[in-house]
C-alpha positions as CSV (number, residue, x, y, z in Angstrom):
1,M,0.0,0.0,0.0
2,S,1.5,3.4,-1.0
3,A,1.9,6.2,1.4
4,A,-0.8,8.3,-0.4
5,I,-3.4,5.4,-0.2
6,T,-2.5,4.8,3.5
7,A,-3.0,8.5,4.3
8,D,-6.3,8.5,2.5
9,V,-7.5,5.3,4.4
10,F,-6.6,6.8,7.8
11,S,-8.2,10.1,6.9
12,K,-11.5,8.5,6.0
13,M,-11.3,6.3,9.1
14,L,-10.7,9.3,11.4
15,K,-13.6,11.2,9.7
16,A,-15.9,8.2,10.4
17,Q,-14.8,8.0,14.0
18,L,-15.3,11.7,14.5
19,L,-18.7,11.7,13.0
20,A,-19.8,8.7,15.1
21,T,-18.4,10.4,18.2
22,I,-20.3,13.6,17.4
23,V,-23.6,11.7,16.9
24,V,-23.3,9.8,20.1
25,T,-22.3,12.9,22.0
26,L,-25.3,14.8,20.8
27,L,-27.6,11.9,21.7
28,A,-26.1,11.6,25.1
29,L,-26.3,15.3,25.6
30,L,-30.0,15.5,24.6
31,L,-31.0,12.3,26.5
32,A,-28.9,12.5,29.7
33,G,-27.4,15.9,30.0
34,L,-24.1,17.7,30.0
35,H,-22.0,15.2,31.9
36,A,-23.2,12.4,29.6
37,G,-22.3,14.4,26.6
38,V,-18.8,15.1,27.9
39,S,-18.4,11.5,28.8
40,A,-19.3,10.4,25.3
41,V,-16.9,12.8,23.7
42,L,-14.2,11.6,26.0
43,G,-14.8,8.0,25.1
44,G,-14.9,8.6,21.4
45,G,-12.0,11.0,21.7
46,S,-9.8,8.4,23.3
47,V,-10.4,6.1,20.3
48,V,-9.7,8.9,17.8
49,I,-6.5,9.9,19.6
50,G,-5.4,6.3,19.8
51,A,-6.1,5.8,16.1
52,M,-4.1,9.0,15.2
53,T,-1.2,7.8,17.2
54,A,-1.4,4.4,15.6
55,S,-1.5,5.9,12.1
56,R,1.9,7.5,12.8
57,V,3.4,4.2,13.7
58,A,1.8,2.4,10.8
59,K,3.1,5.0,8.3
60,R,6.8,4.2,9.2
61,Q,8.8,3.2,6.3
62,T,9.8,-0.5,6.1
63,R,12.7,-2.1,4.3
64,N,12.0,-2.6,0.6
65,G,8.3,-3.5,1.3
66,D,9.3,-6.6,3.3
67,P,6.0,-8.3,4.2
68,T,7.2,-9.3,7.6
69,A,8.3,-5.8,8.5
70,I,5.0,-4.4,7.2
71,L,3.0,-6.9,9.4
72,L,5.1,-6.2,12.4
73,N,4.6,-2.4,11.9
74,L,0.8,-2.9,11.7
75,L,0.9,-5.0,14.9
76,K,3.0,-2.4,16.7
77,A,0.5,0.3,15.5
78,E,-2.4,-1.7,16.9
79,A,-0.7,-2.3,20.2
80,V,0.1,1.4,20.5
81,K,-3.5,2.3,19.7
82,I,-4.8,0.0,22.5
83,L,-2.2,1.3,25.0
84,V,-3.1,4.9,24.2
85,I,-6.8,4.2,24.6
86,V,-6.4,2.3,27.9
87,G,-4.1,5.0,29.2
88,L,-6.5,7.8,28.3
89,L,-9.5,5.9,29.8
90,A,-7.5,5.4,33.1
91,I,-6.9,9.1,33.2
92,I,-10.5,9.9,32.4
93,F,-11.8,7.6,35.1
94,N,-9.5,9.1,37.7
95,V,-9.9,12.8,36.8
96,Y,-13.5,13.3,35.7
97,G,-15.6,13.0,38.8
98,Q,-19.0,13.4,37.0
99,L,-18.3,10.6,34.5
100,V,-21.3,8.8,33.0
101,P,-19.9,5.3,32.3
102,F,-22.6,4.3,29.9
103,A,-22.1,7.4,27.8
104,L,-18.3,7.0,27.8
105,I,-18.7,3.4,26.6
106,A,-21.2,4.4,24.0
107,G,-18.8,7.0,22.6
108,L,-15.9,4.6,22.7
109,A,-17.9,1.8,21.0
110,A,-19.3,4.0,18.3
111,A,-15.9,5.4,17.3
112,A,-14.4,1.9,17.3
113,L,-17.2,0.3,15.4
114,F,-17.6,3.0,12.8
115,S,-13.8,3.0,12.1
116,G,-14.0,-0.7,11.3
117,A,-17.1,-0.1,9.1
118,A,-15.3,2.7,7.3
119,L,-12.3,0.6,6.6
120,S,-14.4,-2.3,5.3
121,R,-16.2,0.0,2.8
122,L,-13.0,1.4,1.3
123,N,-11.9,0.1,-2.0
124,V,-8.1,-0.3,-1.3
């Protein structure tokens, strides 16, 4: 996969994640109030930040397109994404006293699910 195609895939994935996060945030805000809206945006935001960080790892150049190096790079990117998300969630749970767990999980799940749906629809 060329660098331009990779950048386009990540760009579309991040747009889908942001859109999903915005929709869930608005629903949480309307249905359960301000703290639920903030919780939803924090949950979705943690996935978006994790994906952005992972995209930087995934974009690293590999030796002559070596398939093993490419696969290892993708695995490293996924591990980094998970670690960033877990780290951010730990901070959120410890810092935000008015957290609405269901809204946070809804935002996180929407961003994660819609990113997978966006990737599956791309013609790469």
